[in-house]
C-alpha positions as CSV (number, residue, x, y, z in Angstrom):
1,M,0.0,0.1,0.1
2,A,2.8,2.1,0.7
3,E,4.3,1.9,-2.8
4,F,0.6,3.1,-3.8
5,S,0.4,6.0,-2.1
6,Q,4.3,7.1,-2.9
7,A,3.0,6.7,-6.9
8,F,0.2,8.7,-6.1
9,A,2.3,11.2,-4.4
10,I,4.5,12.0,-7.1
11,D,2.0,11.7,-9.6
12,E,-0.3,14.3,-8.1
13,K,3.3,16.5,-7.8
14,L,3.7,16.0,-11.3
15,G,0.0,16.5,-12.2
16,S,0.5,13.8,-14.5
17,I,-2.8,12.4,-15.7
18,Y,-2.2,9.6,-17.1
19,G,-0.2,8.4,-13.8
20,L,-2.9,9.6,-11.8
21,K,-5.3,7.7,-14.0
22,V,-3.3,3.9,-13.6
23,V,-2.2,5.1,-9.7
24,T,-5.7,6.0,-8.7
25,R,-7.5,3.4,-9.8
26,D,-4.8,0.3,-8.5
27,L,-5.0,2.7,-5.3
28,T,-8.6,2.4,-4.5
29,Y,-8.9,-0.8,-5.8
30,A,-6.6,-2.1,-2.8
31,L,-8.3,0.3,-0.7
32,I,-11.6,-1.0,-1.2
33,R,-10.7,-4.5,-0.5
34,L,-9.3,-3.2,2.7
35,N,-12.8,-1.3,3.5
36,R,-11.4,1.8,3.5
37,Q,-13.9,3.7,0.7
38,Q,-13.9,7.1,2.1
39,E,-10.1,7.5,2.2
40,A,-10.3,5.9,-1.8
41,L,-12.9,8.8,-2.6
42,N,-10.6,10.9,-1.0
43,Y,-7.5,10.1,-3.6
44,Y,-10.0,10.6,-6.2
45,D,-10.8,14.1,-4.8
46,R,-7.5,14.9,-4.6
47,A,-6.6,13.4,-8.2
48,I,-9.7,15.0,-10.0
49,T,-8.1,18.4,-8.5
50,A,-4.7,17.8,-9.5
51,T,-6.0,17.1,-12.8
52,N,-8.5,20.0,-13.6
53,N,-11.4,18.3,-12.8
54,H,-10.5,15.5,-15.7
55,P,-13.5,13.9,-16.7
56,D,-12.0,10.4,-17.2
57,L,-10.8,10.0,-12.8
58,I,-14.5,11.6,-12.1
59,R,-16.0,8.7,-14.2
60,L,-13.9,6.3,-12.5
61,R,-15.1,8.1,-9.0
62,D,-18.1,8.4,-9.8
63,R,-18.7,4.5,-10.2
64,L,-16.8,3.6,-7.6
65,M,-19.9,5.7,-5.7
66,K,-22.2,3.3,-6.3
């Protein structure tokens, strides 16, 4: 889990849309499996903010909320 968090922080700092799409999806999947849904949503919100509301990330977050 720590590696995902570190990768997320790097991509967030760089504003890497591709990197955030990949790492956020994998990180949130792991968090949900650990029953940590709110934390997963928080990561999506951070990724969406870092990428200026990228529609792919919004779709992934919305799918997670269902």
